[in-house]
C-alpha positions in Angstrom: -18.8 -31.9 13.5 -16.0 -31.0 16.0 -12.9 -29.4 14.6 -9.9 -31.8 14.1 -7.1 -30.5 16.4 -4.4 -31.8 14.2 -5.6 -30.6 10.9 -2.6 -28.3 10.4 -0.5 -31.7 10.2 -2.8 -33.5 7.9 -3.3 -30.5 5.6 -0.2 -28.7 4.3 -0.1 -25.1 3.6 -1.1 -24.4 0.0 -0.9 -21.2 -1.5 -3.1 -20.2 -4.5 -1.5 -21.2 -7.9 0.9 -18.6 -9.2 1.5 -18.1 -12.9 5.0 -19.0 -14.1 7.4 -16.2 -14.6 7.9 -17.0 -18.4 4.3 -16.1 -19.1 3.5 -13.5 -16.5 6.2 -11.1 -17.5 4.4 -10.7 -20.8 1.3 -9.0 -19.2 0.2 -6.8 -16.4 -2.5 -9.1 -14.9 -2.3 -10.4 -11.4 -0.1 -13.3 -11.0 -1.9 -15.2 -8.1 -5.0 -17.3 -8.7 -7.7 -17.6 -6.1 -9.1 -20.4 -3.8 -12.4 -22.1 -4.4 -14.6 -22.6 -1.4 -13.3 -26.1 -0.6 -9.7 -25.0 -0.7 -10.2 -21.9 1.3 -12.1 -23.9 4.0 -9.3 -26.5 4.2 -6.5 -23.8 4.5 -8.7 -21.9 7.0 -9.2 -25.2 9.0 -5.3 -25.2 9.7 -5.8 -22.4 12.2 -4.9 -23.5 15.8 -7.4 -20.8 17.2 -4.7 -19.8 19.5 -5.9 -18.4 22.8 -3.8 -15.2 22.3 -3.6 -14.8 18.5 -0.4 -13.2 17.6 -1.7 -12.7 14.1 -4.3 -10.2 15.2 -1.9 -8.2 17.4 0.7 -8.0 14.5 -2.0 -6.8 12.1 -2.2 -2.9 12.0 -6.0 -3.0 12.0 -6.2 -5.9 14.3 -8.4 -8.0 12.2 -10.4 -10.9 14.0 -8.5 -13.4 11.9 -9.0 -16.6 13.8 -12.8 -15.8 13.9 -13.3 -15.2 10.2 -11.0 -18.3 9.5 -13.5 -20.4 11.6 -16.4 -19.0 9.7 -14.8 -19.9 6.4 -14.1 -23.4 7.6 -17.7 -23.6 8.4 -18.9 -22.3 5.0 -20.3 -19.0 6.5 -19.0 -16.7 3.8 -21.4 -13.7 4.1 -20.8 -13.8 8.1 -17.0 -13.9 7.5 -17.3 -10.8 5.1 -19.3 -8.9 7.6 -16.7 -9.7 10.4 -13.7 -8.9 8.0 -15.2 -5.4 7.3 -15.6 -4.6 10.9 -11.9 -4.0 11.2 -10.9 -3.3 7.7 -12.3 -1.2 5.0 -10.3 -2.6 2.1 -9.8 -6.4 3.1 -9.7 -7.6 -0.6 -6.9 -5.1 -1.4 -4.9 -5.7 1.9 -5.2 -9.6 1.1 -3.3 -8.7 -2.2 -0.7 -6.0 -1.3 0.0 -6.5 2.4 3.4 -8.0 3.3 1.8 -10.9 5.3 5.1 -12.4 5.8 6.2 -9.6 8.0 2.7 -9.2 9.7 0.0 -11.7 10.5 1.5 -14.7 8.6 4.9 -13.9 10.1 3.3 -14.0 13.6 1.4 -17.3 13.0 2.2 -19.9 15.5 2.6 -22.5 12.6 5.0 -20.3 10.8 8.3 -22.0 11.7 7.6 -25.7 11.8 4.5 -26.3 9.5 3.8 -23.2 7.5 1.8 -20.2 8.5 -2.0 -20.2 7.7 -2.6 -18.5 4.4 -4.3 -15.6 6.0 -3.8 -13.1 3.2 -5.1 -15.3 0.4 -8.1 -16.2 2.4 -8.8 -12.6 3.3 -8.7 -11.8 -0.5 -11.0 -14.9 -1.0 -13.7 -13.8 1.4 -14.4 -10.4 0.1 -13.9 -11.3 -3.6 -16.3 -14.2 -3.3 -18.8 -12.6 -1.1 -19.2 -9.7 -3.6 -19.5 -11.9 -6.5 -22.3 -13.9 -4.6 -24.2 -10.5 -4.2 -22.9 -9.5 -0.6 -23.0 -5.8 0.2 -22.7 -3.9 3.6 -25.9 -3.9 5.6 -26.8 -0.2 6.0 -30.5 -0.7 6.9 -29.7 0.3 10.6 -27.8 3.4 9.8 -29.6 6.7 10.3 -28.6 9.8 8.4 -27.3 12.5 10.8 -27.4 15.2 8.3 -23.6 15.9 9.0 -21.3 16.1 6.2 -17.4 15.6 6.0 -15.1 16.5 3.0 -12.2 14.0 2.5 -9.2 15.2 0.6 -7.6 12.2 -1.2 -9.2 9.0 -2.2 -6.3 6.7 -1.2 -6.5 4.1 1.4 -6.8 6.6 4.4 -9.5 8.6 2.7 -11.5 5.5 1.9 -11.2 4.0 5.3 -12.4 7.3 6.8 -15.4 7.2 4.3 -16.3 3.7 5.1 -16.5 4.3 8.8 -18.2 7.7 8.4 -20.9 6.2 6.3 -21.6 3.5 9.0 -22.0 6.3 11.6 -24.8 8.1 9.3 -22.2 10.8 8.2 -22.1 11.5 4.4 -18.7 12.1 2.9 -17.6 13.7 -0.4 -14.1 12.5 -1.3 -12.1 14.7 -3.5 -9.1 13.6 -5.5 -6.8 14.8 -8.2 -6.7 11.5 -10.0 -9.3 10.4 -12.6 -10.1 7.3 -10.6 -10.2 6.7 -6.8 -7.5 4.8 -5.0 -4.6 7.2 -5.0 -1.5 5.0 -5.2 -3.6 1.8 -5.0 -4.6 2.6 -8.5 -1.7 4.7 -9.8 1.4 3.4 -7.9 0.8 -0.2 -7.3 1.2 -2.0 -10.6 -1.7 -4.0 -11.9 0.3 -7.3 -11.5 -0.1 -6.8 -7.8 -3.5 -5.2 -7.9 -5.8 -5.3 -10.9 -7.6 -2.0 -11.1 -11.2 -3.5 -11.5 -10.8 -4.5 -7.8 -10.5 -0.9 -6.9 -13.4 0.1 -9.1 -15.5 -2.5 -7.3 -14.6 -1.0 -3.9 -15.8 2.4 -5.3 -19.1 1.0 -6.4 -19.6 -0.5 -2.8 -18.8 2.8 -1.1 -21.0 4.7 -3.5 -23.7 2.2 -2.6 -23.1 3.2 1.0 -23.7 6.9 0.1 -20.0 8.1 -0.4 -19.7 10.6 -3.2 -16.4 11.0 -5.3 -15.4 14.3 -6.9 -12.3 13.4 -9.1 -9.9 15.3 -11.3 -10.2 18.0 -8.7 -7.1 19.3 -6.9 -7.8 21.1 -3.6 -6.0 24.4 -3.4 -6.1 24.7 -7.4 -9.4 23.6 -8.7 -11.3 24.3 -5.5 -10.2 26.4 -2.6 -9.7 24.7 0.8 -11.7 27.4 2.5 -14.7 26.3 0.5 -14.5 23.0 2.2 -14.3 24.6 5.7 -17.6 26.5 4.7 -19.6 23.7 3.1 -18.7 20.8 5.5 -18.9 20.1 9.1 -15.4 18.6 9.3 -12.5 17.9 6.8 -10.3 14.9 6.7 -6.9 15.1 4.9 -5.6 11.8 3.5 -3.2 13.0 0.7 -0.4 10.6 1.2 3.3 11.3 0.5 4.5 12.2 -3.0 7.8 13.9 -2.9 10.6 11.4 -3.5 13.7 11.2 -1.4 16.7 11.8 -3.2 20.2 10.2 -2.7 22.0 13.5 -2.5 24.8 12.4 -4.9 25.9 13.7 -8.3 24.2 12.9 -11.4 20.7 12.5 -10.3 19.6 15.2 -12.7 21.0 13.4 -15.8 18.8 12.5 -18.6 18.0 8.9 -18.2 17.4 9.2 -14.3 13.8 8.7 -13.4 11.9 9.0 -10.2 10.1 5.9 -9.2 6.6 7.3 -8.7 6.2 9.2 -12.1 7.7 6.0 -13.8 5.0 3.8 -12.3 2.2 6.4 -12.6 3.0 7.0 -16.3 2.8 3.1 -16.8 -0.6 2.8 -15.3 -1.9 5.9 -17.2 -1.1 4.0 -20.4 -2.6 0.7 -19.2 -5.8 2.4 -18.2 -5.9 4.5 -21.4 -5.8 7.9 -19.6 -4.4 11.1 -21.2 -0.7 10.7 -21.1 -0.2 14.4 -20.9 -0.9 14.3 -17.2 1.6 11.5 -16.6 4.0 10.8 -19.6 4.9 7.2 -20.3 8.6 6.3 -19.7 9.5 3.6 -22.0 12.5 1.3 -20.8 12.3 -1.3 -23.6 15.7 -2.6 -24.6 17.5 -0.5 -21.9 19.8 -1.6 -19.1 18.1 -0.5 -16.0 19.5 0.0 -12.6 17.0 0.4 -9.8 18.2 2.0 -6.6 16.3 1.1 -3.5 15.2 -2.2 -1.7 11.6 -1.4 -0.8 8.3 -2.5 -2.2 8.4 0.6 -4.7 11.9 -0.7 -5.9 10.4 -4.0 -6.5 7.5 -2.6 -8.4 9.8 -0.8 -10.7 12.0 -3.9 -11.2 9.0 -6.0 -12.3 7.4 -3.1 -14.4 10.8 -2.6 -16.3 10.9 -6.4 -17.0 7.4 -6.3 -18.4 8.4 -3.3 -20.6 11.0 -5.4 -22.1 14.1 -4.0 -20.6 17.4 -5.5 -21.8 18.5 -6.0 -18.2 17.3 -4.8 -14.7 19.7 -4.8 -11.7 18.4 -3.7 -8.3 21.2 -2.2 -6.0 20.5 -2.0 -2.2 22.9 -0.8 0.4 22.2 -3.5 3.1 22.0 -7.2 2.8 18.9 -9.2 1.7 17.8 -10.1 5.3 17.6 -6.4 6.0 15.6 -5.3 2.9 12.5 -3.3 3.7 10.5 -4.9 0.8 8.2 -7.8 1.1 10.2 -11.1 0.8 7.4 -12.2 -1.5 8.0 -9.4 -3.9 11.8 -9.9 -3.9 11.3 -13.7 -4.7 8.8 -12.6 -7.5 11.5 -10.1 -8.8 14.2 -12.7 -8.9 11.9 -15.1 -10.7 11.1 -12.7 -13.3 15.0 -12.1 -14.0 16.0 -9.3 -11.8 19.6 -9.2 -10.8 20.0 -8.1 -7.0 23.4 -6.6 -5.8 23.2 -6.4 -2.1 25.6 -4.4 0.1 26.0 -1.8 -2.6 25.7 1.9 -1.8 25.5 4.2 -4.7 28.1 7.1 -4.7 27.1 8.9 -7.9 25.4 8.5 -11.3 27.8 9.0 -14.0 27.5 10.3 -17.5 28.0 13.3 -19.6 24.8 14.3 -21.6 23.0 11.1 -20.4 23.4 8.4 -17.8 26.0 5.7 -18.6 26.2 4.0 -15.1 26.1 4.1 -11.4 29.5 4.1 -9.3 28.8 2.1 -6.1 30.8 0.9 -3.3 30.5 -2.4 -1.3 29.2 -2.1 2.3 29.0 -4.2 5.6 26.5 -3.7 8.2 27.8 -1.8 11.3 26.1 -0.7 14.7 22.5 0.2 14.9 21.5 3.8 14.1 18.8 5.8 15.8 16.0 3.8 14.0 17.3 0.5 15.3 18.5 -0.6 11.9 22.2 -1.7 11.3 23.9 1.1 9.4 25.8 0.2 6.1 29.4 1.1 6.4 31.4 1.5 3.1 34.4 -0.8 2.5 37.4 1.2 1.1 38.7 0.0 -2.2 35.6 -1.7 -3.3 34.2 0.8 -5.9 32.9 -0.4 -8.9 30.7 0.9 -11.9 27.3 -0.5 -12.8 26.6 0.1 -16.7 23.3 1.6 -17.1 21.4 3.8 -19.6 18.4 4.2 -17.4 18.4 4.5 -13.6 15.3 4.7 -11.3 15.5 6.3 -7.8 13.3 4.4 -5.3 14.4 5.7 -1.9 11.0 6.4 -0.6 8.7 9.4 -0.3 8.0 12.2 2.2 5.3 14.4 2.8 5.0 17.7 0.7 2.5 20.0 2.6 0.8 22.4 0.4 1.1 26.2 1.0 -2.5 26.3 2.0 -1.8 24.5 5.3 -0.4 27.7 6.8 -3.3 29.8 5.7 -5.6 27.5 7.7 -3.5 26.9 10.9 -2.7 23.1 10.0 0.7 22.6 11.7 3.4 20.4 10.5 6.5 18.9 12.0 10.0 19.8 10.5 9.6 16.6 8.3 6.4 18.0 6.7 4.3 15.4 8.5 1.0 16.8 9.8 0.8 17.3 13.5 -2.3 15.6 15.0 -3.5 14.4 18.4 -2.7 10.8 19.0 -4.8 10.3 22.3 -8.0 11.6 23.7 -11.7 11.6 22.7 -10.9 13.2 19.1 -7.6 11.3 17.9 -6.2 12.5 14.5 -7.3 16.1 15.1 -4.9 18.7 13.7 -4.2 22.2 15.1 -7.3 23.4 13.3 -10.1 21.7 15.2 -12.4 21.2 12.4 -9.5 19.4 10.3 -8.4 15.8 10.9 -5.5 14.0 9.1 -4.2 10.5 8.8 -2.1 7.9 6.7 1.3 8.6 5.2 1.1 12.3 5.5 0.9 12.0 9.2 3.2 9.0 9.9 5.3 9.2 6.9 5.5 6.7 4.0 4.1 3.3 5.3 1.9 0.3 4.5 -1.7 0.5 2.9 -3.1 -1.3 5.9 -1.6 1.4 8.4 -3.2 4.2 6.2 -6.6 2.3 6.3 -6.3 2.1 10.1 -5.5 5.8 10.7 -8.4 6.8 8.2 -10.8 4.6 10.2 -9.5 5.9 13.7 -9.8 9.5 12.4 -13.3 8.9 11.3 -14.1 7.7 14.8 -12.7 10.9 16.1 -14.6 13.1 13.7 -17.9 11.2 14.7 -17.1 12.2 18.5 -16.3 15.7 17.4 -19.5 16.0 15.7 -21.2 14.6 18.7 -22.7 11.6 16.8 
């Protein structure tokens, strides 16, 4: 049957059901439901199959979006899963956590007038449903090359690299300091955005492809890096960014002021039943919380504090809502769950004597663009106020924190701490040590999950060329 050219008019955009805020704040489970086959097919059929698909170009991994939408409309689930995995190693995760409103769906031709195709929800459906029906990657054509690669970091970059290496017949061993794989997918992103059995299922799939994981192992401490160079044909570094960005103002060291990442990690450790001595739980029940920062990490802190039973949660951001770096979906979810937003508020200091009692802020207006192209916030004299708080979370982002052993092994970094790699040529993502490759946040700075996946995959292709596969 020929495709109806006006289906996008007859079938409105319909997102999967979302649990209401009153009930979802009482647990840490995912808040979005899933499509069934008929709903996924109907929503996929809204795609116009543009001749020049902007959604593909706006996607960092350049997914073949119109192609797998067409397969889902035709009921070809396993074929769609295979095609989805040709460009993305973690499609079911990206379908959950990517800011589609700023990427593929934001570039959809239908976005303005009719509502974009629900690309992210269909991407999630494809892999979830295919796996549940028994789909697994076809490795029957892959020949073992005998080559072995060590991967440091089981986050999105490391997992992307392991996937592509396995498909090229290269065995990888992935080392990570955490008890489970995923890096910040498991320990930084709260379960209400990404339930952890999703990451565990991906581990099962990768292990079925021949990938080995060695966890609770910190390279440089538990295992010297030189052993990796001796034991493996190449090494990939995908260790992410973990050093938090400070505000540079007084009071950041007061009791009651917390860094975003330890706060989020401690909460996940408790949810997973891990030994909390490694990541202590920070309980904000009954406290008046101020979150400083407008990115996705800030939104994660907002919504976690709400679920912990905070008396109030206020998020202060120095620009307006339109210029927030966080996903609009996550800002909306935060608002629904009771978070109070104060835009155009720049923190000046955190106040208190022996513990935090508030945050002094000043109102701002947006001035001329800075070197990054974003309009700079300019303080408005005479508008200072104090936000009462007995807990403050700093969520200004993260930057690389290169370990000391980089210098011992000729791995060069920029002044910012980012690892210096080749961006072009036959072996992209190769560091100044020819046997060592790197990708993800530690190369480009803190960024999206999907960009880390892309760089891990591209680095793996460079490694395969380096090993002359």
